[in-house]
N, CA, C, O and the ligand as a Tripos MOL2 file, in Angstrom:
@<TRIPOS>MOLECULE
protein
  277   275    70     0     0
PROTEIN
NO_CHARGES

@<TRIPOS>ATOM
      1 N           0.8470   -1.2080    0.0000 N.3       1 MET1
      2 CA          0.0000    0.0000    0.0000 C.3       1 MET1
      3 C           0.8680    1.2370    0.0000 C.2       1 MET1
      4 O           1.8290    1.3460    0.7610 O.2       1 MET1
      5 N           0.5150    2.1630   -0.8620 N.am      2 LYS2
      6 CA          1.2740    3.3950   -0.9580 C.3       2 LYS2
      7 C           0.3560    4.5920   -0.8160 C.2       2 LYS2
      8 O          -0.8340    4.5180   -1.1220 O.2       2 LYS2
      9 N           0.9280    5.7150   -0.3400 N.am      3 LYS3
     10 CA          0.1730    6.9630   -0.2410 C.3       3 LYS3
     11 C           0.8790    8.0110   -1.0640 C.2       3 LYS3
     12 O           2.1010    8.1450   -1.0160 O.2       3 LYS3
     13 N           0.0880    8.7580   -1.8270 N.am      4 GLU4
     14 CA          0.6880    9.7820   -2.6700 C.3       4 GLU4
     15 C          -0.1750   11.0280   -2.6120 C.2       4 GLU4
     16 O          -1.3990   10.9490   -2.7190 O.2       4 GLU4
     17 N           0.4620   12.1790   -2.4420 N.am      5 THR5
     18 CA         -0.2690   13.4410   -2.5130 C.3       5 THR5
     19 C          -0.0220   14.0540   -3.8850 C.2       5 THR5
     20 O           1.1200   14.3120   -4.2660 O.2       5 THR5
     21 N          -1.0970   14.2820   -4.6150 N.am      6 ILE6
     22 CA         -0.9890   14.8400   -5.9640 C.3       6 ILE6
     23 C          -1.5930   16.2390   -5.9560 C.2       6 ILE6
     24 O          -2.7260   16.4340   -5.5170 O.2       6 ILE6
     25 N          -0.8310   17.2020   -6.4430 N.am      7 TYR7
     26 CA         -1.3110   18.5860   -6.4920 C.3       7 TYR7
     27 C          -2.0410   18.8460   -7.8040 C.2       7 TYR7
     28 O          -1.5520   18.5220   -8.8870 O.2       7 TYR7
     29 N          -3.2330   19.4450   -7.6760 N.am      8 VAL8
     30 CA         -4.1100   19.6140   -8.8320 C.3       8 VAL8
     31 C          -4.6870   21.0270   -8.8620 C.2       8 VAL8
     32 O          -5.1870   21.5250   -7.8540 O.2       8 VAL8
     33 N          -4.6120   21.6690  -10.0350 N.am      9 ASP9
     34 CA         -5.2230   22.9810  -10.2110 C.3       9 ASP9
     35 C          -6.6150   22.8390  -10.7990 C.2       9 ASP9
     36 O          -6.8640   21.9330  -11.5940 O.2       9 ASP9
     37 N          -7.5210   23.7230  -10.4170 N.am     10 GLY10
     38 CA         -8.8230   23.7750  -11.0480 C.3      10 GLY10
     39 C          -9.9490   23.1600  -10.2400 C.2      10 GLY10
     40 O         -11.1100   23.2270  -10.6450 O.2      10 GLY10
     41 N          -9.6220   22.5570   -9.0950 N.am     11 MET11
     42 CA        -10.6800   21.9910   -8.2410 C.3      11 MET11
     43 C         -11.1740   23.1060   -7.3260 C.2      11 MET11
     44 O         -10.4370   23.5900   -6.4670 O.2      11 MET11
     45 N         -12.4330   23.5070   -7.5210 N.am     12 THR12
     46 CA        -12.9080   24.6820   -6.7970 C.3      12 THR12
     47 C         -14.0780   24.4190   -5.8510 C.2      12 THR12
     48 O         -14.3020   25.1880   -4.9160 O.2      12 THR12
     49 N         -14.8210   23.3470   -6.0850 N.am     13 CYS13
     50 CA        -16.0200   23.1520   -5.2750 C.3      13 CYS13
     51 C         -16.2390   21.6670   -4.9910 C.2      13 CYS13
     52 O         -15.4300   20.8190   -5.3670 O.2      13 CYS13
     53 N         -17.3440   21.3790   -4.3250 N.am     14 ASN14
     54 CA        -17.6180   19.9880   -3.9690 C.3      14 ASN14
     55 C         -17.9080   19.1000   -5.1740 C.2      14 ASN14
     56 O         -17.7380   17.8820   -5.1180 O.2      14 ASN14
     57 N         -18.3500   19.7290   -6.2670 N.am     15 HIS15
     58 CA        -18.5460   18.9500   -7.4870 C.3      15 HIS15
     59 C         -17.1960   18.4450   -8.0060 C.2      15 HIS15
     60 O         -17.0630   17.2840   -8.3950 O.2      15 HIS15
     61 N         -16.2150   19.3190   -8.0050 N.am     16 CYS16
     62 CA        -14.8610   18.9250   -8.4380 C.3      16 CYS16
     63 C         -14.3200   17.8340   -7.5280 C.2      16 CYS16
     64 O         -13.7500   16.8420   -7.9840 O.2      16 CYS16
     65 N         -14.5130   18.0390   -6.2390 N.am     17 LYS17
     66 CA        -14.0420   17.0740   -5.2450 C.3      17 LYS17
     67 C         -14.6410   15.6950   -5.5270 C.2      17 LYS17
     68 O         -13.9320   14.6900   -5.5490 O.2      17 LYS17
     69 N         -15.9570   15.6670   -5.7430 N.am     18 ALA18
     70 CA        -16.6400   14.3940   -5.9880 C.3      18 ALA18
     71 C         -16.2030   13.7690   -7.3100 C.2      18 ALA18
     72 O         -16.0590   12.5510   -7.4080 O.2      18 ALA18
     73 N         -15.9920   14.6110   -8.3320 N.am     19 ALA19
     74 CA        -15.6010   14.0980   -9.6480 C.3      19 ALA19
     75 C         -14.2310   13.4360   -9.5800 C.2      19 ALA19
     76 O         -14.0410   12.3370  -10.1000 O.2      19 ALA19
     77 N         -13.2850   14.1010   -8.9420 N.am     20 VAL20
     78 CA        -11.9230   13.5680   -8.8590 C.3      20 VAL20
     79 C         -11.8720   12.3300   -7.9630 C.2      20 VAL20
     80 O         -11.2610   11.3210   -8.3150 O.2      20 VAL20
     81 N         -12.5150   12.4190   -6.8130 N.am     21 GLU21
     82 CA        -12.5040   11.2610   -5.9020 C.3      21 GLU21
     83 C         -13.1980   10.0610   -6.5410 C.2      21 GLU21
     84 O         -12.7140    8.9340   -6.4400 O.2      21 GLU21
     85 N         -14.3270   10.3050   -7.1960 N.am     22 GLY22
     86 CA        -15.0830    9.2230   -7.8140 C.3      22 GLY22
     87 C         -14.3020    8.5480   -8.9280 C.2      22 GLY22
     88 O         -14.2870    7.3220   -9.0340 O.2      22 GLY22
     89 N         -13.6490    9.3650   -9.7650 N.am     23 ALA23
     90 CA        -12.8830    8.8190  -10.8880 C.3      23 ALA23
     91 C         -11.7250    7.9720  -10.3660 C.2      23 ALA23
     92 O         -11.4580    6.8890  -10.8860 O.2      23 ALA23
     93 N         -11.0510    8.4610   -9.3550 N.am     24 LEU24
     94 CA         -9.9080    7.7140   -8.8110 C.3      24 LEU24
     95 C         -10.3600    6.4130   -8.1620 C.2      24 LEU24
     96 O          -9.7330    5.3700   -8.3470 O.2      24 LEU24
     97 N         -11.4530    6.4750   -7.4010 N.am     25 LYS25
     98 CA        -11.9350    5.2720   -6.7060 C.3      25 LYS25
     99 C         -12.4220    4.2110   -7.6860 C.2      25 LYS25
    100 O         -12.4860    3.0310   -7.3390 O.2      25 LYS25
    101 N         -12.7680    4.6240   -8.9190 N.am     26 ASN26
    102 CA        -13.1890    3.6620   -9.9330 C.3      26 ASN26
    103 C         -12.0240    2.8720  -10.5030 C.2      26 ASN26
    104 O         -12.2230    1.8290  -11.1260 O.2      26 ASN26
    105 N         -10.8160    3.3610  -10.2920 N.am     27 LEU27
    106 CA         -9.6370    2.6600  -10.8040 C.3      27 LEU27
    107 C          -9.3320    1.4520   -9.9200 C.2      27 LEU27
    108 O          -9.3680    1.5330   -8.6930 O.2      27 LEU27
    109 N          -9.0310    0.3260  -10.5790 N.am     28 ALA28
    110 CA         -8.6320   -0.8610   -9.8210 C.3      28 ALA28
    111 C          -7.3330   -0.5630   -9.0920 C.2      28 ALA28
    112 O          -6.3840   -0.0510   -9.6870 O.2      28 ALA28
    113 N          -7.2880   -0.8800   -7.8200 N.am     29 GLY29
    114 CA         -6.0680   -0.6800   -7.0510 C.3      29 GLY29
    115 C          -6.1140    0.5360   -6.1520 C.2      29 GLY29
    116 O          -5.2980    0.6670   -5.2400 O.2      29 GLY29
    117 N          -7.0790    1.4440   -6.4060 N.am     30 VAL30
    118 CA         -7.2060    2.6230   -5.5440 C.3      30 VAL30
    119 C          -8.0470    2.2660   -4.3230 C.2      30 VAL30
    120 O          -9.1870    1.8190   -4.4510 O.2      30 VAL30
    121 N          -7.4820    2.4640   -3.1580 N.am     31 VAL31
    122 CA         -8.1540    2.1060   -1.9060 C.3      31 VAL31
    123 C          -8.9200    3.3020   -1.3400 C.2      31 VAL31
    124 O         -10.0250    3.1530   -0.8200 O.2      31 VAL31
    125 N          -8.3210    4.4900   -1.4470 N.am     32 ALA32
    126 CA         -8.9710    5.6910   -0.9260 C.3      32 ALA32
    127 C          -8.4750    6.9090   -1.6710 C.2      32 ALA32
    128 O          -7.3230    6.9640   -2.1020 O.2      32 ALA32
    129 N          -9.3680    7.9000   -1.8210 N.am     33 ALA33
    130 CA         -8.9910    9.1600   -2.4530 C.3      33 ALA33
    131 C          -9.7000   10.2770   -1.7170 C.2      33 ALA33
    132 O         -10.9160   10.2380   -1.5350 O.2      33 ALA33
    133 N          -8.9290   11.2810   -1.2910 N.am     34 GLU34
    134 CA         -9.5020   12.3740   -0.5090 C.3      34 GLU34
    135 C          -8.9640   13.7030   -1.0290 C.2      34 GLU34
    136 O          -7.7690   13.9880   -0.9440 O.2      34 GLU34
    137 N          -9.8860   14.5120   -1.5740 N.am     35 VAL35
    138 CA         -9.4970   15.8190   -2.0850 C.3      35 VAL35
    139 C          -9.5190   16.8440   -0.9620 C.2      35 VAL35
    140 O         -10.4600   16.9020   -0.1710 O.2      35 VAL35
    141 N          -8.4640   17.6510   -0.9050 N.am     36 ASP36
    142 CA         -8.4010   18.7790    0.0130 C.3      36 ASP36
    143 C          -8.4720   20.0470   -0.8480 C.2      36 ASP36
    144 O          -7.4820   20.4540   -1.4550 O.2      36 ASP36
    145 N          -9.6570   20.6590   -0.8880 N.am     37 LEU37
    146 CA         -9.8720   21.8040   -1.7800 C.3      37 LEU37
    147 C          -9.0030   23.0030   -1.4050 C.2      37 LEU37
    148 O          -8.4740   23.6810   -2.2860 O.2      37 LEU37
    149 N          -8.8510   23.2720   -0.1060 N.am     38 SER38
    150 CA         -8.0960   24.4610    0.2850 C.3      38 SER38
    151 C          -6.6100   24.3170   -0.0040 C.2      38 SER38
    152 O          -5.9300   25.3060   -0.2800 O.2      38 SER38
    153 N          -6.1110   23.1100    0.0570 N.am     39 ASN39
    154 CA         -4.6910   22.8980   -0.2470 C.3      39 ASN39
    155 C          -4.4520   22.4480   -1.6860 C.2      39 ASN39
    156 O          -3.3140   22.2090   -2.0920 O.2      39 ASN39
    157 N          -5.5470   22.3330   -2.4580 N.am     40 LYS40
    158 CA         -5.4530   21.9570   -3.8730 C.3      40 LYS40
    159 C          -4.6950   20.6610   -4.0980 C.2      40 LYS40
    160 O          -3.8350   20.5740   -4.9750 O.2      40 LYS40
    161 N          -5.0190   19.6710   -3.3080 N.am     41 ASN41
    162 CA         -4.3700   18.3900   -3.5510 C.3      41 ASN41
    163 C          -5.3270   17.2390   -3.2910 C.2      41 ASN41
    164 O          -6.4170   17.4120   -2.7450 O.2      41 ASN41
    165 N          -4.8800   16.0570   -3.7010 N.am     42 VAL42
    166 CA         -5.6520   14.8530   -3.4370 C.3      42 VAL42
    167 C          -4.7090   13.7920   -2.8790 C.2      42 VAL42
    168 O          -3.6630   13.4970   -3.4570 O.2      42 VAL42
    169 N          -5.1030   13.2330   -1.7510 N.am     43 LEU43
    170 CA         -4.3160   12.1810   -1.1120 C.3      43 LEU43
    171 C          -4.9100   10.8450   -1.5590 C.2      43 LEU43
    172 O          -6.0860   10.5620   -1.3280 O.2      43 LEU43
    173 N          -4.0830   10.0430   -2.1940 N.am     44 VAL44
    174 CA         -4.5480    8.7590   -2.7320 C.3      44 VAL44
    175 C          -3.8020    7.6170   -2.0580 C.2      44 VAL44
    176 O          -2.5790    7.6390   -1.9230 O.2      44 VAL44
    177 N          -4.5720    6.6230   -1.6410 N.am     45 GLN45
    178 CA         -3.9710    5.3780   -1.1380 C.3      45 GLN45
    179 C          -4.2200    4.3160   -2.1850 C.2      45 GLN45
    180 O          -5.3520    4.1370   -2.6350 O.2      45 GLN45
    181 N          -3.1810    3.6170   -2.5750 N.am     46 TYR46
    182 CA         -3.3470    2.6540   -3.6570 C.3      46 TYR46
    183 C          -2.3670    1.4880   -3.5400 C.2      46 TYR46
    184 O          -1.3530    1.5520   -2.8460 O.2      46 TYR46
    185 N          -2.7200    0.4260   -4.2500 N.am     47 GLU47
    186 CA         -1.8570   -0.7520   -4.3310 C.3      47 GLU47
    187 C          -0.9210   -0.5580   -5.5080 C.2      47 GLU47
    188 O          -1.3570   -0.5220   -6.6580 O.2      47 GLU47
    189 N           0.3570   -0.4330   -5.2190 N.am     48 GLU48
    190 CA          1.3100   -0.1330   -6.2970 C.3      48 GLU48
    191 C           1.4530   -1.2730   -7.3070 C.2      48 GLU48
    192 O           1.9560   -1.0680   -8.4120 O.2      48 GLU48
    193 N           1.0080   -2.4720   -6.9270 N.am     49 SER49
    194 CA          1.0720   -3.5960   -7.8650 C.3      49 SER49
    195 C          -0.0390   -3.5140   -8.9160 C.2      49 SER49
    196 O           0.0380   -4.1650   -9.9580 O.2      49 SER49
    197 N          -1.0730   -2.7100   -8.6370 N.am     50 LYS50
    198 CA         -2.2350   -2.6640   -9.5410 C.3      50 LYS50
    199 C          -2.3620   -1.3820  -10.3350 C.2      50 LYS50
    200 O          -2.9420   -1.3730  -11.4200 O.2      50 LYS50
    201 N          -1.8240   -0.3030   -9.8000 N.am     51 VAL51
    202 CA         -2.0060    0.9850  -10.4820 C.3      51 VAL51
    203 C          -0.7790    1.8670  -10.2220 C.2      51 VAL51
    204 O          -0.1750    1.8090   -9.1510 O.2      51 VAL51
    205 N          -0.4220    2.6830  -11.2210 N.am     52 THR52
    206 CA          0.7530    3.5480  -11.0770 C.3      52 THR52
    207 C           0.3250    4.9980  -10.8400 C.2      52 THR52
    208 O          -0.8130    5.3810  -11.1140 O.2      52 THR52
    209 N           1.2600    5.7870  -10.3280 N.am     53 VAL53
    210 CA          0.9910    7.2110  -10.1060 C.3      53 VAL53
    211 C           0.6310    7.8870  -11.4300 C.2      53 VAL53
    212 O          -0.2220    8.7730  -11.4780 O.2      53 VAL53
    213 N           1.2990    7.4530  -12.5050 N.am     54 GLU54
    214 CA          1.0230    8.0290  -13.8240 C.3      54 GLU54
    215 C          -0.4370    7.8100  -14.2070 C.2      54 GLU54
    216 O          -1.0830    8.7010  -14.7570 O.2      54 GLU54
    217 N          -0.9500    6.6180  -13.9110 N.am     55 GLN55
    218 CA         -2.3580    6.3270  -14.2190 C.3      55 GLN55
    219 C          -3.2890    7.1870  -13.3690 C.2      55 GLN55
    220 O          -4.3300    7.6400  -13.8450 O.2      55 GLN55
    221 N          -2.9150    7.4110  -12.1130 N.am     56 LEU56
    222 CA         -3.7250    8.2560  -11.2370 C.3      56 LEU56
    223 C          -3.7920    9.6710  -11.8220 C.2      56 LEU56
    224 O          -4.8610   10.2750  -11.9090 O.2      56 LEU56
    225 N          -2.6290   10.1780  -12.2170 N.am     57 LYS57
    226 CA         -2.5590   11.5450  -12.7530 C.3      57 LYS57
    227 C          -3.3230   11.6690  -14.0630 C.2      57 LYS57
    228 O          -3.9880   12.6740  -14.3200 O.2      57 LYS57
    229 N          -3.2180   10.6290  -14.8890 N.am     58 GLU58
    230 CA         -3.9220   10.6190  -16.1660 C.3      58 GLU58
    231 C          -5.4310   10.6700  -15.9410 C.2      58 GLU58
    232 O          -6.1500   11.3640  -16.6600 O.2      58 GLU58
    233 N          -5.8990    9.9410  -14.9520 N.am     59 GLU59
    234 CA         -7.3240    9.9060  -14.6400 C.3      59 GLU59
    235 C          -7.8200   11.2820  -14.1930 C.2      59 GLU59
    236 O          -8.9030   11.7160  -14.5840 O.2      59 GLU59
    237 N          -7.0240   11.9600  -13.3770 N.am     60 ILE60
    238 CA         -7.3800   13.3010  -12.9180 C.3      60 ILE60
    239 C          -7.4160   14.2610  -14.1130 C.2      60 ILE60
    240 O          -8.3250   15.0800  -14.2460 O.2      60 ILE60
    241 N          -6.4120   14.1360  -14.9680 N.am     61 ASP61
    242 CA         -6.3340   14.9560  -16.1820 C.3      61 ASP61
    243 C          -7.5540   14.7260  -17.0730 C.2      61 ASP61
    244 O          -8.1060   15.6720  -17.6360 O.2      61 ASP61
    245 N          -7.9700   13.4650  -17.1960 N.am     62 ASP62
    246 CA         -9.1290   13.1080  -18.0190 C.3      62 ASP62
    247 C         -10.4080   13.7730  -17.5090 C.2      62 ASP62
    248 O         -11.3390   14.0010  -18.2820 O.2      62 ASP62
    249 N         -10.4560   14.0780  -16.2300 N.am     63 GLN63
    250 CA        -11.6270   14.7350  -15.6560 C.3      63 GLN63
    251 C         -11.6110   16.2360  -15.9430 C.2      63 GLN63
    252 O         -12.5690   16.9430  -15.6270 O.2      63 GLN63
    253 N         -10.5290   16.7170  -16.5370 N.am     64 GLY64
    254 CA        -10.4590   18.1190  -16.9150 C.3      64 GLY64
    255 C          -9.6870   18.9980  -15.9490 C.2      64 GLY64
    256 O          -9.7780   20.2240  -16.0180 O.2      64 GLY64
    257 N          -8.9250   18.3840  -15.0470 N.am     65 TYR65
    258 CA         -8.1600   19.1660  -14.0800 C.3      65 TYR65
    259 C          -6.6740   19.1010  -14.4170 C.2      65 TYR65
    260 O          -6.2060   18.2050  -15.1210 O.2      65 TYR65
    261 N          -5.9560   20.0820  -13.8880 N.am     66 ASP66
    262 CA         -4.5680   20.2640  -14.2450 C.3      66 ASP66
    263 C          -3.6550   19.7190  -13.1410 C.2      66 ASP66
    264 O          -3.5430   20.2960  -12.0590 O.2      66 ASP66
    265 N          -3.0070   18.5920  -13.4490 N.am     67 VAL67
    266 CA         -2.1240   17.9750  -12.4580 C.3      67 VAL67
    267 C          -0.7900   18.7260  -12.4210 C.2      67 VAL67
    268 O          -0.1340   18.9070  -13.4470 O.2      67 VAL67
    269 N          -0.4060   19.1570  -11.2210 N.am     68 LYS68
    270 CA          0.8380   19.9330  -11.0600 C.3      68 LYS68
    271 C           2.0260   19.0390  -10.7380 C.2      68 LYS68
    272 O           3.0800   19.1610  -11.3620 O.2      68 LYS68
    273 N           1.8710   18.1620   -9.7910 N.am     69 ALA69
    274 CA          2.9790   17.2970   -9.3930 C.3      69 ALA69
    275 C           2.4460   16.1010   -8.6240 C.2      69 ALA69
    276 O           3.2210   15.2460   -8.1970 O.2      69 ALA69
    277 CU        -16.2990   22.3720   -8.9760 Cu       70 CU70
@<TRIPOS>BOND
     1     1     2 1
     2     2     3 1
     3     3     4 2
     4     3     5 am
     5     5     6 1
     6     6     7 1
     7     7     8 2
     8     7     9 am
     9     9    10 1
    10    10    11 1
    11    11    12 2
    12    11    13 am
    13    13    14 1
    14    14    15 1
    15    15    16 2
    16    15    17 am
    17    17    18 1
    18    18    19 1
    19    19    20 2
    20    19    21 am
    21    21    22 1
    22    22    23 1
    23    23    24 2
    24    23    25 am
    25    25    26 1
    26    26    27 1
    27    27    28 2
    28    27    29 am
    29    29    30 1
    30    30    31 1
    31    31    32 2
    32    31    33 am
    33    33    34 1
    34    34    35 1
    35    35    36 2
    36    35    37 am
    37    37    38 1
    38    38    39 1
    39    39    40 2
    40    39    41 am
    41    41    42 1
    42    42    43 1
    43    43    44 2
    44    43    45 am
    45    45    46 1
    46    46    47 1
    47    47    48 2
    48    47    49 am
    49    49    50 1
    50    50    51 1
    51    51    52 2
    52    51    53 am
    53    53    54 1
    54    54    55 1
    55    55    56 2
    56    55    57 am
    57    57    58 1
    58    58    59 1
    59    59    60 2
    60    59    61 am
    61    61    62 1
    62    62    63 1
    63    63    64 2
    64    63    65 am
    65    65    66 1
    66    66    67 1
    67    67    68 2
    68    67    69 am
    69    69    70 1
    70    70    71 1
    71    71    72 2
    72    71    73 am
    73    73    74 1
    74    74    75 1
    75    75    76 2
    76    75    77 am
    77    77    78 1
    78    78    79 1
    79    79    80 2
    80    79    81 am
    81    81    82 1
    82    82    83 1
    83    83    84 2
    84    83    85 am
    85    85    86 1
    86    86    87 1
    87    87    88 2
    88    87    89 am
    89    89    90 1
    90    90    91 1
    91    91    92 2
    92    91    93 am
    93    93    94 1
    94    94    95 1
    95    95    96 2
    96    95    97 am
    97    97    98 1
    98    98    99 1
    99    99   100 2
   100    99   101 am
   101   101   102 1
   102   102   103 1
   103   103   104 2
   104   103   105 am
   105   105   106 1
   106   106   107 1
   107   107   108 2
   108   107   109 am
   109   109   110 1
   110   110   111 1
   111   111   112 2
   112   111   113 am
   113   113   114 1
   114   114   115 1
   115   115   116 2
   116   115   117 am
   117   117   118 1
   118   118   119 1
   119   119   120 2
   120   119   121 am
   121   121   122 1
   122   122   123 1
   123   123   124 2
   124   123   125 am
   125   125   126 1
   126   126   127 1
   127   127   128 2
   128   127   129 am
   129   129   130 1
   130   130   131 1
   131   131   132 2
   132   131   133 am
   133   133   134 1
   134   134   135 1
   135   135   136 2
   136   135   137 am
   137   137   138 1
   138   138   139 1
   139   139   140 2
   140   139   141 am
   141   141   142 1
   142   142   143 1
   143   143   144 2
   144   143   145 am
   145   145   146 1
   146   146   147 1
   147   147   148 2
   148   147   149 am
   149   149   150 1
   150   150   151 1
   151   151   152 2
   152   151   153 am
   153   153   154 1
   154   154   155 1
   155   155   156 2
   156   155   157 am
   157   157   158 1
   158   158   159 1
   159   159   160 2
   160   159   161 am
   161   161   162 1
   162   162   163 1
   163   163   164 2
   164   163   165 am
   165   165   166 1
   166   166   167 1
   167   167   168 2
   168   167   169 am
   169   169   170 1
   170   170   171 1
   171   171   172 2
   172   171   173 am
   173   173   174 1
   174   174   175 1
   175   175   176 2
   176   175   177 am
   177   177   178 1
   178   178   179 1
   179   179   180 2
   180   179   181 am
   181   181   182 1
   182   182   183 1
   183   183   184 2
   184   183   185 am
   185   185   186 1
   186   186   187 1
   187   187   188 2
   188   187   189 am
   189   189   190 1
   190   190   191 1
   191   191   192 2
   192   191   193 am
   193   193   194 1
   194   194   195 1
   195   195   196 2
   196   195   197 am
   197   197   198 1
   198   198   199 1
   199   199   200 2
   200   199   201 am
   201   201   202 1
   202   202   203 1
   203   203   204 2
   204   203   205 am
   205   205   206 1
   206   206   207 1
   207   207   208 2
   208   207   209 am
   209   209   210 1
   210   210   211 1
   211   211   212 2
   212   211   213 am
   213   213   214 1
   214   214   215 1
   215   215   216 2
   216   215   217 am
   217   217   218 1
   218   218   219 1
   219   219   220 2
   220   219   221 am
   221   221   222 1
   222   222   223 1
   223   223   224 2
   224   223   225 am
   225   225   226 1
   226   226   227 1
   227   227   228 2
   228   227   229 am
   229   229   230 1
   230   230   231 1
   231   231   232 2
   232   231   233 am
   233   233   234 1
   234   234   235 1
   235   235   236 2
   236   235   237 am
   237   237   238 1
   238   238   239 1
   239   239   240 2
   240   239   241 am
   241   241   242 1
   242   242   243 1
   243   243   244 2
   244   243   245 am
   245   245   246 1
   246   246   247 1
   247   247   248 2
   248   247   249 am
   249   249   250 1
   250   250   251 1
   251   251   252 2
   252   251   253 am
   253   253   254 1
   254   254   255 1
   255   255   256 2
   256   255   257 am
   257   257   258 1
   258   258   259 1
   259   259   260 2
   260   259   261 am
   261   261   262 1
   262   262   263 1
   263   263   264 2
   264   263   265 am
   265   265   266 1
   266   266   267 1
   267   267   268 2
   268   267   269 am
   269   269   270 1
   270   270   271 1
   271   271   272 2
   272   271   273 am
   273   273   274 1
   274   274   275 1
   275   275   276 2
@<TRIPOS>SUBSTRUCTURE
     1 MET1         2 RESIDUE 1 A MET
     2 LYS2         6 RESIDUE 1 A LYS
     3 LYS3        10 RESIDUE 1 A LYS
     4 GLU4        14 RESIDUE 1 A GLU
     5 THR5        18 RESIDUE 1 A THR
     6 ILE6        22 RESIDUE 1 A ILE
     7 TYR7        26 RESIDUE 1 A TYR
     8 VAL8        30 RESIDUE 1 A VAL
     9 ASP9        34 RESIDUE 1 A ASP
    10 GLY10       38 RESIDUE 1 A GLY
    11 MET11       42 RESIDUE 1 A MET
    12 THR12       46 RESIDUE 1 A THR
    13 CYS13       50 RESIDUE 1 A CYS
    14 ASN14       54 RESIDUE 1 A ASN
    15 HIS15       58 RESIDUE 1 A HIS
    16 CYS16       62 RESIDUE 1 A CYS
    17 LYS17       66 RESIDUE 1 A LYS
    18 ALA18       70 RESIDUE 1 A ALA
    19 ALA19       74 RESIDUE 1 A ALA
    20 VAL20       78 RESIDUE 1 A VAL
    21 GLU21       82 RESIDUE 1 A GLU
    22 GLY22       86 RESIDUE 1 A GLY
    23 ALA23       90 RESIDUE 1 A ALA
    24 LEU24       94 RESIDUE 1 A LEU
    25 LYS25       98 RESIDUE 1 A LYS
    26 ASN26      102 RESIDUE 1 A ASN
    27 LEU27      106 RESIDUE 1 A LEU
    28 ALA28      110 RESIDUE 1 A ALA
    29 GLY29      114 RESIDUE 1 A GLY
    30 VAL30      118 RESIDUE 1 A VAL
    31 VAL31      122 RESIDUE 1 A VAL
    32 ALA32      126 RESIDUE 1 A ALA
    33 ALA33      130 RESIDUE 1 A ALA
    34 GLU34      134 RESIDUE 1 A GLU
    35 VAL35      138 RESIDUE 1 A VAL
    36 ASP36      142 RESIDUE 1 A ASP
    37 LEU37      146 RESIDUE 1 A LEU
    38 SER38      150 RESIDUE 1 A SER
    39 ASN39      154 RESIDUE 1 A ASN
    40 LYS40      158 RESIDUE 1 A LYS
    41 ASN41      162 RESIDUE 1 A ASN
    42 VAL42      166 RESIDUE 1 A VAL
    43 LEU43      170 RESIDUE 1 A LEU
    44 VAL44      174 RESIDUE 1 A VAL
    45 GLN45      178 RESIDUE 1 A GLN
    46 TYR46      182 RESIDUE 1 A TYR
    47 GLU47      186 RESIDUE 1 A GLU
    48 GLU48      190 RESIDUE 1 A GLU
    49 SER49      194 RESIDUE 1 A SER
    50 LYS50      198 RESIDUE 1 A LYS
    51 VAL51      202 RESIDUE 1 A VAL
    52 THR52      206 RESIDUE 1 A THR
    53 VAL53      210 RESIDUE 1 A VAL
    54 GLU54      214 RESIDUE 1 A GLU
    55 GLN55      218 RESIDUE 1 A GLN
    56 LEU56      222 RESIDUE 1 A LEU
    57 LYS57      226 RESIDUE 1 A LYS
    58 GLU58      230 RESIDUE 1 A GLU
    59 GLU59      234 RESIDUE 1 A GLU
    60 ILE60      238 RESIDUE 1 A ILE
    61 ASP61      242 RESIDUE 1 A ASP
    62 ASP62      246 RESIDUE 1 A ASP
    63 GLN63      250 RESIDUE 1 A GLN
    64 GLY64      254 RESIDUE 1 A GLY
    65 TYR65      258 RESIDUE 1 A TYR
    66 ASP66      262 RESIDUE 1 A ASP
    67 VAL67      266 RESIDUE 1 A VAL
    68 LYS68      270 RESIDUE 1 A LYS
    69 ALA69      274 RESIDUE 1 A ALA
    70 CU70       277 GROUP 0 **** ****
């Protein structure tokens, strides 16, 4: 199990929060996803054997948000 904090631009409200968390949780291997709107990041817990950070970032990008790091 790994934890990664990903910084994302463009998440402004609870709709964004739900969209990003929902998309990440739909990925196989993601155990938990929690968006922090005030700090503009998302904390993801995932199984590194099933999903990569690149895939997590790609999923966030696909939702229309700008992944910073
Ligand atoms: Cu929003």
